C-alpha positions, -999 to 999 in steps of 0.1 A, spaced: 257 -120 396 281 -95 411 293 -99 446 281 -71 468 295 -59 502 279 -33 523 304 -5 531 304 15 563 320 49 570 351 46 592 339 76 613 308 75 635 278 96 628 255 102 658 223 120 667 224 134 702 195 147 724 196 155 761 174 137 787 159 149 820 187 130 837 213 151 818 197 183 830 196 170 866 232 160 864 244 193 850 264 217 871 240 244 883 267 271 877 270 259 841 232 262 836 232 296 852 260 309 830 242 295 800 210 313 809 228 346 815 247 344 783 216 336 763 198 366 777 227 390 772 231 379 736 194 381 729 192 416 743 223 426 724 208 413 691 175 430 698 193 463 703 211 458 669 178 452 651 163 482 668 191 504 656 190 488 622 153 497 620 162 533 627 187 533 599 216 536 622 234 504 612 253 511 580 252 479 560 237 445 570 225 434 604 225 396 603 206 387 635 213 355 653 181 357 674 169 321 677 203 306 672 219 316 705 216 282 720 241 267 696 267 293 702 264 293 740 262 255 743 293 249 722 315 278 736 307 276 773 329 246 779 359 258 759 392 269 774 400 306 773 430 297 750 408 278 725 399 299 695 368 304 674 358 321 642 325 325 625 305 337 595 286 368 585 259 358 611 284 356 639 275 381 667 263 353 690 295 332 685 317 363 691 297 373 722 296 338 737 334 335 734 342 369 748 316 365 776 332 332 785 366 348 785 357 377 806 334 359 830 337 320 830 308 319 855 278 342 853 252 342 880 218 350 866 207 368 898 240 388 903 250 421 889 271 420 857 308 427 859 321 459 844 343 441 818 312 425 804 296 459 799 327 472 783 329 444 758 292 448 748 299 485 744 329 479 721 310 452 702 280 475 695 303 504 686 320 481 660 287 471 645 278 508 641 312 515 625 325 536 653 360 543 667 355 527 701 349 493 683 373 464 683 384 472 647 379 510 651 348 507 631 363 491 601 350 456 606 314 463 614 289 436 619 306 409 598 342 413 610 343 410 647 377 401 661 392 401 696 423 379 696 429 381 733 396 365 740 402 338 713 378 354 688 397 351 656 372 371 635 338 367 618 338 366 581 316 381 553 326 355 527 304 324 530 328 296 539 358 320 538 367 317 574 369 279 575 404 276 561 417 303 584 404 283 614 424 253 601 455 275 603 447 283 640 442 246 646 475 238 629 492 263 652 478 246 682 489 212 669 524 224 662 527 241 696 514 209 713 492 229 738 461 208 736 441 238 725 416 236 697 399 258 671 362 260 664 348 273 631 312 281 627 294 283 594 259 278 579 240 254 557 250 274 527 287 272 534 289 235 538 285 230 501 313 255 493 347 244 481 366 262 508 347 243 535 349 209 518 386 213 509 394 222 545 375 192 559 396 170 537 429 187 547 420 188 584 412 151 584 444 143 564 465 162 589 445 153 620 440 189 630 423 198 663 395 217 645 358 215 653 335 222 624 301 235 636 275 239 610 244 259 620 217 244 599 190 270 601 173 256 569 177 287 548 205 302 528 188 336 525 155 323 510 167 290 496 156 260 516 183 234 524 162 207 506 166 227 474 204 230 478 214 194 485 201 159 483 213 151 518 199 177 541 213 161 572 245 181 568 265 163 594 267 135 569 295 153 552 318 145 581 320 107 577 326 112 540 360 127 550 366 103 579 354 129 604 332 119 634 300 138 633 271 147 656 236 159 648 222 179 677 191 200 685 207 234 686 177 249 704 188 228 734 220 244 747 227 215 771 226 189 743 250 211 723 273 213 753 273 176 757 280 169 721 308 195 721 324 179 751 325 146 734 339 161 702 365 183 719 378 153 740 387 136 707 404 168 694 425 173 726 435 136 724 450 142 689 424 123 671 418 148 644 388 170 636 351 166 644 319 180 631 287 191 648 255 200 630 232 222 650 195 222 640 186 259 647 164 286 633 168 323 627 137 341 637 142 369 613 151 374 577 186 371 564 192 408 572 171 432 592 142 432 617 115 415 596 106 377 598 112 355 568 75 351 563 73 388 554 92 379 523 71 349 514 97 321 516 85 305 548 52 303 567 41 319 599 31 285 612 67 273 607 81 303 625 57 299 654 66 262 658 103 271 660 97 300 684 80 275 707 114 258 710 132 290 720 166 281 737 161 309 764 128 294 774 142 259 773 170 266 798 147 287 821 121 259 821 146 232 830 163 253 857 129 262 872 118 226 873 151 218 891 145 246 917 176 265 905 157 297 896 122 310 896 101 329 871 106 362 888 144 359 887 142 350 850 121 380 843 144 402 863 174 389 843 156 397 811 148 432 823 184 439 834 199 427 801 175 448 781 182 479 803 220 473 800 218 473 762 195 504 762 221 522 783 250 511 761 232 522 729 222 555 745 259 563 751 266 559 714 237 580 702 222 615 708 188 631 700 183 645 665 149 661 664 124 634 669 149 607 660 183 596 671 217 598 654 253 585 660 273 609 682 295 627 657 326 625 680 325 587 678 331 583 641 366 573 631 389 601 617 388 599 579 426 602 580 425 566 593 411 553 560 443 538 546 462 534 579 472 498 585 471 484 550 506 470 557 528 468 587 560 488 591 590 474 572 615 459 596 646 480 603 672 463 582 708 472 573 712 487 538 750 486 538 751 472 503 759 437 490 779 414 513 816 412 509 840 383 512 845 351 493 818 341 468 807 309 451 788 304 419 754 290 424 723 283 402 693 304 410 672 274 420 699 261 443 702 295 460 664 292 467 669 258 484 700 271 502 683 301 518 652 282 527 673 256 544 692 283 563 661 300 574 644 268 586 676 259 604 677 292 623 640 298 628 618 270 641 587 290 634 590 285 596 567 259 580 566 253 543 537 238 524 526 232 488 519 205 463 547 179 459 573 201 476 582 171 498 587 148 468 605 149 434 638 160 449 625 194 458 592 197 441 586 202 404 615 227 402 639 215 428 635 247 449 628 228 481 655 202 476 665 184 508 642 203 531 617 175 539 645 152 551 662 179 571 631 193 588 605 165 592 570 177 601 577 212 588 577 206 551 542 196 542 530 182 509 494 193 505 464 180 487 456 198 454 435 224 472 450 258 470 421 275 486 423 253 517 461 253 523 464 290 514 437 299 540 453 275 565 486 293 560 469 326 565 453 315 597 486 300 608 504 334 601 477 354 619 482 331 650 516 348 654 536 318 665 545 305 631 557 319 598 544 299 568 559 298 533 536 284 507 542 275 471 518 278 442 531 255 415 519 282 390 507 317 398 475 312 378 463 290 407 459 322 427 424 324 410 415 290 426 425 305 460 415 341 452 392 344 482 419 335 506 447 354 488 428 386 483 397 388 505 413 371 536 451 373 538 455 406 519 427 425 537 431 410 572 453 436 588 433 466 575 399 450 580 405 443 617 417 477 625 453 477 614 468 455 641 467 420 627 501 408 615 500 382 586 537 371 582 533 348 552 554 342 521 539 330 489 563 317 463 553 312 427 569 312 392 564 328 359 565 300 333 561 317 299 578 298 272 574 264 287 544 253 266 521 250 296 495 272 280 470 298 290 463 286 326 499 282 336 517 312 322 507 343 342 529 370 355 510 378 388 527 411 396 500 433 381 472 415 398 489 416 433 501 452 429 465 464 425 452 443 455 455 458 490 478 444 516 504 424 497 541 432 493 558 419 462 595 410 454 609 398 421 646 389 424 666 386 392 698 371 406 706 343 431 722 368 455 691 391 453 669 361 459 687 353 492 687 389 504 651 396 495 638 363 509 656 370 542 640 404 543 605 390 534 608 366 563 616 393 588 584 414 581 549 412 594 531 413 560 522 387 534 548 388 506 546 374 471 580 362 459 580 359 421 604 335 405 609 328 368 616 296 350 642 313 328 662 321 359 662 287 377 693 274 358 711 307 356 743 309 375 753 338 398 776 346 426 764 344 462 784 348 494 803 316 502 796 318 540 768 342 545 732 333 538 719 356 565 723 390 547 693 410 539 683 433 510 657 457 525 624 458 507 620 491 488 656 493 475 660 491 437 693 481 420 709 501 392 720 473 369 735 496 343 740 534 344 730 556 314 719 590 304 695 587 275 668 563 288 655 548 320 644 512 318 623 500 347 620 463 349 622 432 371 628 394 373 640 377 340 633 409 320 663 425 337 685 402 316 664 406 284 667 444 288 705 443 293 708 421 262 687 445 242 706 476 254 740 461 246 728 449 212 715 484 203 743 504 219 719 528 236 731 547 266 703 534 289 700 531 326 685 498 337 667 498 371 659 465 386 629 474 408 632 443 429 602 452 451 570 460 432 541 467 455 529 503 456 542 509 492 577 495 485 587 511 453 621 529 455 610 563 443 643 578 454 662 556 429 635 559 402 632 596 406 670 601 404 672 581 371 642 599 355 656 633 364 687 623 347 673 607 315 638 624 312 628 593 293 612 561 306 605 526 292 588 501 315 596 465 305 576 434 315 568 401 299 532 395 308 499 402 292 485 437 286 454 431 306 471 421 338 500 445 333 521 457 362 534 486 341 499 502 338 499 510 375 535 520 375 531 543 345 502 560 361 523 566 393 552 579 372 531 604 354 516 617 387 549 620 405 575 629 378 555 644 350 575 677 349 607 657 344 595 637 314 602 647 278 574 624 266 548 600 280 561 569 297 564 540 271 558 503 279 569 469 266 545 441 275 529 410 261 498 408 240 462 408 253 458 371 251 474 346 274 502 325 260 488 293 244 502 259 236 514 264 200 551 273 202 548 302 177 516 316 191 530 313 227 561 333 217 540 359 199 520 364 231 547 375 255 576 400 254 612 390 250 645 404 239 631 414 204 602 432 219 624 451 243 647 461 214 617 474 194 604 493 225 638 509 230 640 519 193 604 533 195 609 554 226 642 569 214 627 577 179 596 593 195 619 615 216 636 626 184 669 606 187 664 576 166 690 548 169 713 543 140 705 510 122 673 504 143 644 490 124 618 516 116 
């Protein structure tokens, strides 16, 4: 017979309920603030649903009516400097945090302070998509952010905000302030990879992050019992070594007590914690109708949950304790409803027998693209540095400049898989950094989605500047939500004011035999996604200058490396690793009059080899910066006006081609200067595969560049002597 030993989770898992003694012991001011917040949030949400019913909310209106107790109970004891983020159903969390920030104590029988009214006005304006809103109307209902109040932003992607909150928690840990981050999400999100990856990472790194899952039983119309075998969702915590509480979310005091226990652990440096709130949304996923109207839950179930209303619970307990009477509760309700009616009225005007948004409150349409990226930093463009030089391999220049930047800027933190091992990661680019800067070079679990989002949240915090490494750029698809939906869109989505100073390093690995899932050139994908800047150095010196520039900006920057360049030697300044090459400045590698070749990274060298082999008088322009906003149209235009002939050279696949976007821009900007359409050299449609001959056939190299040059010259009417037909 086998020997059996019963195992126990190392982290505790607790169910917590309040008792009459807890209510009697509670600070009356705390209970009064709870009651006032609950009524303000309820009145706000009712106003949103009323406006949605009139067709005045463009897009969804995810009501939190019924769930207010969980938000108020968990937020009311936080510090002003603690931070929270939430999900698409996040009005109540945002309002609880901002109310606590503006008025730490709210007397249910006193008049409300003007700042509270102003915040509610801005919040409702944002949900309606109006200029006075926190994001100037861009964020709407699902993207509410007010960083001064510690509200990091609600999020439309289920589970998408959880890694970002880990970044905020990481910032608090690095800063040693004792502050914490709280991330709210629902029963649907707890089964999503972003959430589970972040739980593991937060536990491994002992981050001061409180996971709060609002278990309202339904992901849209799917019951939690249909989605998981363990419907007690707090059970996920002990599986990652995270202490967990299961709490009646309709009881705000119980939520408060559990939160106090959890946050005391976080502030003591004992890592993350998780609280499951048993709550119920009174209405459907979106809009003013109950779930029973759609047939996925019964009226009896809804009635039973409404009988546990958190507003009634707090009022009943306070009345029993003699802290308030029924008349004062009714008066509080009437004042909150009247306040929201007045606020809504200031945003609307009559339109026949209906109402409409006041036209003067809509954002100016000229604002549509403003704030996609920040302003480029003012950097010197005096040209390359002068003085003694030393020959250095490309990969060693990477390690050199990263070492120099970490030495001079304590805000820089580097993270990625194995970067702290193997003498500098799989390529040697982080050689020596872990030993020189302990605690700032972080080897991550294999969880690109989690550590990328964490880095995004860390960057948005403003105190730190993360550099992350993707071992291969294809892994961006694993982290696509964080890369594109979160980091790339954050500045614009929240009104154009949110800096995201992050650098993502990755390499093109074509020709290494690593196959279809490790051989992508990411330039074309990133260039067509909003918010990112892209640099692609082709020499060690350019790498240093461009990396220094990337680390001075306020935007996320993709830095593309190439395995063909790592062992290539080049000259760098012997004593100056601080020089910058401003983003948006191309380099003329070779001057010529018959053809302009626009290229980047390793294909600069392949293009130079091809031109010299063919003897064509071509001008080679190393673009260096590739994003739409940073292209050097002055240098490109000057070359095209001289040659009237353009060939774009890249190595990667046709389907993710960078050159397709660039060719379109060239035709739009410089059509009158072209003798013929822009021509392109690129790889085949398929990704490179494992077979050596098929892999080589899939991407462009020197031979393809030579064939492209011959073709573009022949089609112009000046065939090259001796070139293959």
